[in-house]
C-alpha positions as CSV (number, residue, x, y, z in Angstrom):
1,M,7.3,11.0,-9.1
2,R,10.5,10.1,-7.8
3,G,10.9,6.2,-6.9
4,D,12.0,7.3,-3.4
5,A,9.1,9.1,-2.6
6,V,7.2,5.8,-2.1
7,R,9.9,4.4,0.1
8,G,8.8,4.0,3.7
9,H,5.2,4.1,2.5
10,L,4.9,0.8,0.3
11,D,3.3,-1.2,3.1
12,A,0.8,1.4,3.9
13,L,-0.1,1.8,0.0
14,L,-0.5,-2.0,-0.3
15,L,-2.6,-2.4,2.6
16,A,-5.0,0.5,1.7
17,V,-5.6,-1.0,-1.6
18,L,-6.4,-4.3,-0.3
19,E,-8.9,-2.8,2.3
20,S,-11.6,-3.1,-0.1
21,G,-11.1,-6.9,-0.8
22,P,-8.7,-9.4,-2.2
23,L,-6.6,-8.8,-5.2
24,H,-3.9,-10.4,-7.2
25,G,-0.5,-8.7,-7.5
26,Y,-1.1,-7.2,-10.8
27,A,-4.6,-5.8,-9.7
28,I,-2.8,-4.3,-6.7
29,I,-0.2,-2.5,-8.9
30,T,-3.0,-1.4,-11.2
31,A,-5.2,-0.1,-8.3
32,V,-2.1,2.0,-6.7
33,Q,-1.7,3.5,-10.1
34,E,-5.2,4.3,-10.7
35,R,-5.6,5.8,-7.4
36,S,-2.8,8.0,-7.7
37,D,-3.9,9.3,-11.0
38,G,-0.6,7.6,-12.5
39,A,1.7,9.4,-10.5
40,L,2.8,6.0,-8.7
41,E,3.9,3.2,-10.7
42,L,5.3,0.4,-8.6
43,R,7.3,-2.5,-10.0
44,T,6.7,-6.1,-9.8
45,G,10.0,-6.5,-8.4
46,T,9.1,-4.3,-5.4
47,V,5.4,-5.4,-4.9
48,Y,5.9,-9.1,-4.7
49,P,8.5,-9.3,-2.1
50,A,6.7,-6.6,0.0
51,L,3.5,-8.9,-0.4
52,N,5.5,-11.9,0.7
53,R,7.0,-10.2,3.5
54,L,3.4,-8.8,4.8
55,E,2.1,-12.2,4.5
56,R,4.9,-13.7,6.6
57,L,4.1,-10.8,9.2
58,G,0.6,-11.9,9.5
59,M,-0.7,-8.8,7.7
60,L,-2.0,-10.5,4.8
61,T,-3.3,-14.0,3.9
62,G,-2.6,-15.3,0.3
63,S,-4.5,-18.1,-1.5
64,W,-3.9,-19.5,-5.1
65,Q,-6.8,-19.1,-7.6
66,S,-7.2,-20.1,-10.9
67,V,-8.3,-17.9,-13.8
68,G,-8.6,-20.1,-16.8
69,A,-5.5,-22.0,-17.3
70,R,-3.5,-19.6,-15.3
71,R,-3.0,-19.5,-11.3
72,R,-2.7,-16.3,-9.4
73,R,-1.9,-15.6,-5.8
74,C,-4.6,-13.4,-4.3
75,Y,-4.1,-11.3,-1.1
76,E,-6.5,-10.4,1.6
77,L,-6.0,-8.2,4.8
78,T,-6.1,-9.9,8.1
79,D,-7.2,-8.2,11.3
80,N,-3.7,-7.5,12.1
81,G,-3.2,-5.8,8.5
82,R,-6.3,-3.6,9.3
83,R,-4.9,-2.5,12.6
84,T,-1.6,-1.9,11.1
85,L,-3.2,0.2,8.1
86,A,-5.1,2.3,10.9
87,G,-1.7,3.1,12.5
88,E,-0.1,3.8,9.2
89,R,-2.8,6.3,8.4
90,T,-2.6,8.3,11.9
91,A,1.1,8.1,11.5
92,W,0.8,9.7,7.8
93,R,-1.6,12.5,9.0
94,E,0.9,13.5,11.7
95,F,3.7,13.4,9.2
96,T,1.9,15.4,6.7
97,S,0.8,17.9,9.3
98,A,4.5,18.3,10.5
99,I,6.0,18.8,7.1
100,G,3.1,21.0,6.0
101,A,3.7,23.3,9.3
102,V,7.3,23.7,7.8
103,L,6.5,24.0,4.1
104,E,3.5,26.4,4.6
105,P,3.7,28.1,7.7
106,R,0.8,29.9,9.0
107,P,1.5,33.7,9.2
108,S,2.4,35.0,12.5
109,A,-0.3,37.1,14.4
């Protein structure tokens, strides 16, 4: 899938995979890839800046957790993030409906 297909939808994808609970960055990337059956491969250089931005905007909270000798930043949705995700889902349904109406028009009566 073309990389530009994700543009404009990255925030919604990140928020959606965090809906089920906290994850660290690599687990978020893996979850997006698995949910899309491998069609979406996000780059770390795209994901981490987006996670930092969503945290600054109050949609996520981040905390450092130790896994063995390694520290990882885990992210979790805030109430604001859940509201934003709900709005993104509504906007996505409206968008896909409008595009579908153009690409696959219903036959005229």
